[in-house]
C-alpha positions as CSV (number, residue, x, y, z in Angstrom):
1,X,0.0,0.0,0.0
2,X,2.8,2.4,0.9
3,X,4.6,1.5,-2.4
4,X,1.4,2.3,-4.4
5,X,1.1,5.7,-2.6
6,X,4.8,6.5,-3.5
7,X,4.2,5.5,-7.1
8,X,1.1,7.7,-7.2
9,X,3.0,10.6,-5.7
10,X,5.8,10.2,-8.3
11,X,3.2,10.0,-11.2
12,X,1.4,13.1,-10.1
13,X,4.8,14.9,-9.9
14,X,5.6,13.9,-13.4
15,X,2.3,15.2,-14.7
16,X,2.8,18.4,-12.7
17,X,6.2,18.9,-14.5
18,X,4.6,18.2,-17.8
19,X,1.8,20.7,-17.1
20,X,4.3,23.4,-16.1
21,X,6.3,22.7,-19.3
22,X,3.2,23.1,-21.5
23,X,2.2,26.3,-19.7
24,X,5.7,27.7,-20.3
25,X,5.5,26.8,-23.9
26,X,2.2,28.6,-24.3
27,X,3.8,31.7,-22.8
28,X,7.0,31.4,-24.8
29,X,8.0,32.2,-28.4
30,X,6.8,28.8,-29.8
31,X,3.3,29.4,-28.4
32,X,2.4,32.3,-30.7
33,X,0.1,30.3,-32.9
34,X,-1.6,28.7,-29.8
35,X,-2.0,32.2,-28.2
36,X,-3.6,33.3,-31.5
37,X,-6.0,30.4,-31.3
38,X,-6.8,31.2,-27.7
39,X,-7.6,34.8,-28.6
40,X,-9.7,33.7,-31.7
41,X,-11.7,31.4,-29.4
42,X,-12.2,34.3,-27.0
43,X,-10.6,32.5,-24.1
44,X,-9.8,35.1,-21.5
45,X,-6.4,35.4,-19.9
46,X,-7.9,34.6,-16.5
47,X,-9.3,31.4,-18.0
48,X,-5.9,30.4,-19.4
49,X,-4.5,30.7,-15.9
50,X,-7.5,29.2,-14.1
51,X,-7.7,26.2,-16.3
52,X,-3.8,26.0,-16.5
53,X,-3.9,25.8,-20.3
54,X,-0.7,25.0,-22.1
55,X,0.8,24.3,-25.5
56,X,2.6,21.2,-26.8
57,X,5.1,22.4,-29.5
58,X,5.1,20.9,-32.9
59,X,8.1,18.8,-32.0
60,X,8.6,15.0,-31.6
61,X,10.9,15.5,-28.6
62,X,10.3,18.8,-26.8
63,X,8.8,17.3,-23.7
64,X,11.1,14.3,-23.9
65,X,14.2,16.5,-24.0
66,X,13.0,18.5,-21.0
67,X,12.3,15.3,-19.1
68,X,15.8,14.0,-19.9
69,X,17.2,17.3,-18.7
70,X,15.5,17.1,-15.3
71,X,16.4,13.3,-15.1
72,X,12.7,12.2,-14.9
73,X,12.0,8.5,-14.9
74,X,11.2,7.9,-18.6
75,X,9.5,4.5,-18.3
76,X,7.0,5.9,-15.7
77,X,6.4,9.0,-17.9
78,X,5.7,6.6,-20.8
79,X,3.3,4.6,-18.6
80,X,1.4,7.9,-17.9
81,X,1.0,8.4,-21.7
82,X,3.3,11.4,-22.0
83,X,5.4,9.5,-24.6
84,X,5.0,6.8,-27.2
85,X,7.1,4.4,-29.2
86,X,6.9,3.2,-32.8
87,X,4.7,0.2,-33.1
88,X,4.7,-1.9,-30.0
89,X,8.4,-1.3,-29.2
90,X,9.3,-1.5,-25.6
91,X,10.2,1.9,-24.1
92,X,13.9,2.3,-23.2
93,X,14.8,3.8,-19.8
94,X,17.2,6.3,-21.5
95,X,14.3,7.7,-23.5
96,X,16.1,7.2,-26.8
97,X,13.1,5.5,-28.6
98,X,10.4,7.7,-27.0
99,X,8.5,10.6,-28.7
100,X,6.1,13.1,-27.4
101,X,2.4,12.1,-27.4
102,X,1.1,15.6,-27.7
103,X,2.4,17.8,-30.5
104,X,1.1,21.1,-31.9
105,X,-1.9,21.0,-29.5
106,X,-3.5,23.4,-27.0
107,X,-3.2,21.4,-23.7
108,X,-6.0,21.0,-21.2
109,X,-4.7,19.5,-17.9
110,X,-7.2,17.1,-16.5
111,X,-7.3,17.5,-12.7
112,X,-8.9,15.6,-9.8
113,X,-11.1,17.3,-7.2
114,X,-8.0,18.4,-5.3
115,X,-6.4,20.0,-8.4
116,X,-3.8,17.3,-9.0
117,X,-3.0,16.8,-12.7
118,X,-4.0,13.2,-13.7
119,X,-3.7,13.5,-17.5
120,X,-4.1,15.8,-20.4
121,X,-6.4,16.6,-23.3
122,X,-4.9,18.2,-26.4
123,X,-6.7,20.1,-29.2
124,X,-5.0,19.9,-32.6
125,X,-3.9,23.3,-33.9
126,X,-2.8,22.3,-37.4
127,X,-4.8,21.9,-40.6
128,X,-7.5,19.2,-40.2
129,X,-6.8,15.8,-41.7
130,X,-8.4,12.4,-41.3
131,X,-5.2,11.0,-39.8
132,X,-5.0,13.5,-37.0
133,X,-7.7,13.5,-34.4
134,X,-9.0,16.9,-33.4
135,X,-8.7,16.0,-29.7
136,X,-6.3,13.6,-28.2
137,X,-6.4,12.5,-24.5
138,X,-4.0,10.8,-22.2
139,X,-4.6,7.0,-22.0
140,X,-5.7,5.5,-18.8
141,X,-2.9,5.1,-16.3
142,X,-2.2,4.4,-12.7
143,X,-3.6,7.8,-11.8
144,X,-6.1,8.5,-14.6
145,X,-9.3,6.6,-15.1
146,X,-11.4,8.6,-17.6
147,X,-14.7,7.2,-16.4
148,X,-14.1,8.4,-12.9
149,X,-13.0,12.0,-13.7
150,X,-15.0,15.1,-14.4
151,X,-13.1,18.0,-16.0
152,X,-13.2,21.1,-13.9
153,X,-14.5,19.4,-10.8
154,X,-11.7,21.0,-8.7
155,X,-13.0,24.5,-9.5
156,X,-16.7,23.6,-9.7
157,X,-17.2,21.5,-6.5
158,X,-17.9,24.5,-4.3
159,X,-20.4,26.2,-6.6
160,X,-22.1,22.8,-7.2
161,X,-22.5,22.4,-3.4
162,X,-23.8,26.0,-3.0
163,X,-26.2,25.8,-6.0
164,X,-27.1,22.2,-5.4
165,X,-27.0,21.8,-9.2
166,X,-24.4,20.7,-11.7
167,X,-24.2,21.3,-15.4
168,X,-22.6,18.5,-17.4
169,X,-21.2,19.2,-20.8
170,X,-19.3,17.2,-23.4
171,X,-16.0,18.9,-23.9
172,X,-13.3,21.1,-22.5
173,X,-14.2,24.1,-24.6
174,X,-17.9,23.9,-23.8
175,X,-17.0,23.8,-20.1
176,X,-14.6,26.7,-20.4
177,X,-17.0,28.8,-22.3
178,X,-19.8,28.4,-19.8
179,X,-17.5,29.1,-16.9
180,X,-16.4,32.3,-18.6
181,X,-20.1,33.2,-19.1
182,X,-20.6,33.0,-15.3
183,X,-21.8,29.4,-14.9
184,X,-19.3,28.1,-12.3
185,X,-21.0,24.8,-11.6
186,X,-20.0,23.3,-14.9
187,X,-18.0,20.1,-15.5
188,X,-17.3,18.0,-18.6
189,X,-17.0,14.3,-19.1
């Protein structure tokens, strides 16, 4: 039980590092196109901060290189869905055969009711094509079970209790738009 708690703590820390990396990318020079998209979609600066939005650069190795630099455990990061390999190749501990799962996407951290980052959703920012899904989500992992998580519950739980009502919507942008419009008791599945 103690080992599971330690593994969970380490996994949440890796997701926190990834979320911070994505936020820095949105604010940095590579995030210009993502910031344009945010502005075009009328996402307010306070929503960018409140929802901790980020940007995954259009690179195969941006997050991987950062994780190697901070000496993160690459196999565990792979198990969280932050990285992939070609085909069914087994991931290498040195990260040499890993590539970033999220590329050229606006990133939505998926948090639990305490605000811990469990996984990510990413909205594609490039031209649409049948091979590239518009939205890509983290796979299920030791900390992320999609069926048990509601997006924005960490921020909506107090208004839900106060209003004794919850509004359930389908996606991240629907949730964000309604929160911006003053409906603070909104979550997405």
